[in-house]
N, C-alpha and C positions, 0 to 999 in steps of 0.2 A: 495616486498610484494604487494598483490593485493589491489586495492583501490576502494572505492565506495563513491558516493556523494548522500546525501539526501537533497532534496529541499522540505521543508515542514514547518508547523507551530510548535511553541514551546508549549509544554504542561507543565504547572507549577506543575502539580501533578506527572509528570515523567512517566506515564504509557502509553502514546501514543505520536504521533508526533515525533519531532526531537529526544527527549530523548529515546523513544522506538527504533527508527531506529538505533541510535548510539550503544545502548546496544546490539541489535541484530547483527549488523555488527561486533562488537568487538568480541562477542562470536563465530562468524563464522570465526574468524581469518583474517578479512578484515579491512584495515585501513579506518576509517570512517571520512568523511568530511561533512560539512553542509552549506547550505545557507537558512537562515530563512525568511519565507514569512510573518509571523505574530507572535505576542506574544498573548497568550491566558491566561486569568484567568480561570482556568479549574480544575476540580477534577473528581472523579469517578462518581459523580452524575449528572454532566452537565457542560456546558460552560457558564461562567458568563459574560465574555466580550472578545472582540477581538480587537487588535490594529494592523493594517496592517503596514508592512514595506514600506517605500516609494519606488516606482519602481526604481528610480535611485540608491538607496542603495542596493537593491537586485541585480541590474546589477553589482555593484562594488564587491559584495560578489562572484558572479559567475566568474567575471574576475580574481579575486584574486586566486580562486581555479584552474581554467583551465590554467592559465599562469604559474603555479608553479607545481602542482601535478595533472596531467591529470587522471581523474577517469576511471577505467575499466568498471564501470557500474554506472547508475544513477537511483535513485528512486525518484519519485515525488509524494508528498502527498497533503496536504491541500493547495490550492491556491484559495483565496476567491474573486479575482477581475479580470476583463478582462485585465487591465493594467499590472498586475503582470504576468498573463499568457503569454501575448505578449512578455514581457521581457525574460521570460524563454525560449520560443520557439526561439526567435531571437538568444540568446546566444548558445543554443544547436545546432542550425544550423551553426552558425559561427564557433564554435569549433569542429564541426563534431562529436558530442557525439554519442556513440553507447551503445547498450544494455540498453535501457531506459525502466524502469518499471513505468507505470503510475497507481496509485491507485486513481481513480476518486472520491475523498472524497467529498460527497455532504451533508451527514447527519451523525452526530455522533451516536455512539451506544446508547447514552442516548436520541436521538431524536432531538437534537439541529441542526438547519440548519447552515451549515458552508460555503455556497457559494451562492452568489446572482444569481438571475435568468439569468441576461444578460451575466454572465461569463460562463454559460454552453455552449452557442453557440460558444464562443471563444475557449473553450476547444476542441470542435469538430473540429473547423477550423484550429487551430494553433498547438495544442499539441498532440492530438490523432494520427495524421498521422506520427508523429515522433517516436511513441512507438514501442518497440519490443513486449510488452504485456500489456494489460489493465487488471486490477483486480477488476471489479465491484462486489459488493454484489447484492443480488436479487433486492432490491429497486432501486439501481443505474442502474442495467441492464434494469429494466422496463422503467426508464426514457430515457435511451440511445437507446433502441430498439423500444419503443413505444408500446410494448405488455405486457399483464398481464402474470405473471409467477406463475403458481400453480403446475406444474408437471415437472418431469425430461425432458420430450420431449420439453416443453416450455423453459427450461433452455438451451437446445441444440439449439433451434431455435433462441433464443435471442443472444447467443454467436456468432452464425454464422452470423446473421444479422449485429451485431456490427463489427465483424471482417472483413466482406466483405466491409462494408462501409468505414472503416478507414485503411484497408490494413495491419492489425496487428493481432497477436494472442490475444485471449481473455480467461481469466480464470474467469468463472462465479462462484462465491462462494455461496455455499448452506447453510451457517450457519443460514440464516433467515428462512429456512424451519423448520417445526414443528418436523418431525420425523427422520431427517438425518443431516449429516454434510458432504455431498458429493459435490465435486466441479467438474466442467466440463471445460476442456481445449479445445478450438477450435483453430486449426491451418489450414492453407490452405490445407495441405496434409491429414487432417482428425481430428477427435475428440477423446478425451480420458477422461474417468471418473477416479477421484481419490476419493475412498470411505473411509470414516472415521466414527468412532462411535461418536455419540453425547456425550460429556462429561458434566455431571451435575455440572457446576462450574459457579457461578455468576460473577466471576472476569474476565470479558471479555473486559474491557476497553483497547483499543489499539491492539486488535487481528488483525485487518486489516493492521495496520501499521507494525506490527511484521512480518506478512506473506509476505507482499510485499518487505520488507527489506531483509528478508531471501532469497527470490527469487533473488533479485538484487545481494546479496552477492554470491550466487551460480553461477549466470551468470558471475560475475566479475572473478570468478575462472576458467571460461572457460567451465562450464558444459552445456550440451544441455538443452533447455528449459524444456522439459518433466522431466528430472532428477532434474533440479533446483526446479520445482514446487513440485515434490514428496518429496524431502528432506526437503523443507520448510514446507510442510504440516505436515510431521512427526515430525519436530522440534516443531511446534506450538502445536500439540497434546500432546507432551511430557511436554511442559511448562504448559498447562492447567491441565494435569493429576496430576501435582505436588501439586495442590490445595493450593498454598501460598495465604494467606489472610492478607493484610496490612491495610485495611481501615475500617472505621465504615460503609461506604455505600457498594456499590457493590465491591469496592476494585480495585486496578489497575490490569492490566493483570499480571498474576503470573509469574514474571521473576525469577522463582525458579532456572532456569538454570544458572542464574548469581550468585545465592547464593551458590550452591554446585558444580558448574563447569560441570554439566552433566544434562541430562534429561532422563526421562523414558517414556514409553508408545509408542505403535505402532498403526498405522492405516493400515487397509487392502487395 
């Protein structure tokens, strides 16, 4: 059976983070493992508190996984401190991990800041060069590239700048744009647009976690990156189109695919 490891924070409401990752990997038929970087008191309206895992304990989690069940792919989400980032990078290098998907989580969908400023530089130095692909949203891509992104051409420019700087592929997600949900994948051999219709669904908590976990699941199965991204985007569009609403607030990401075992909806 194909395996994938998620390294991320725990979401007490179940819609994002480790919980969303495990649900997504399981639905993709991949055996999911986890190393938790932080506990969060969180729901669909925001993050109320964060309790980081001690770096030594995170190292123990990673050792336990890699010495028993070597993952076919790794997804990295929320890591809020430089110390934890260094532990992850050290272990990934030591165990020669491959097919690493890094979702550079800096700000939650609700607007809550999830990473301290000094940790951003450590991400750049230690973790990004190990990635097969980075999956920043537009605000994150602006931070990483240093340019303002208002147009598709600027999305392409930012993805190229980030990719050339860190030597990896970059999927610049367009969900923060007003009139589209188009994503741009930059690879050294060229770029590719993945077009999708914006779905009017307020239940977007955890969409980034779900997309990056789906990409990691597809890479774990041996699919090429472009195929892995396309199928992950189609999967996410189907989940959003199902319109499941569980909460009084914005609601968790609609894991409707987990309810009925299937999903509908296509993206062009």
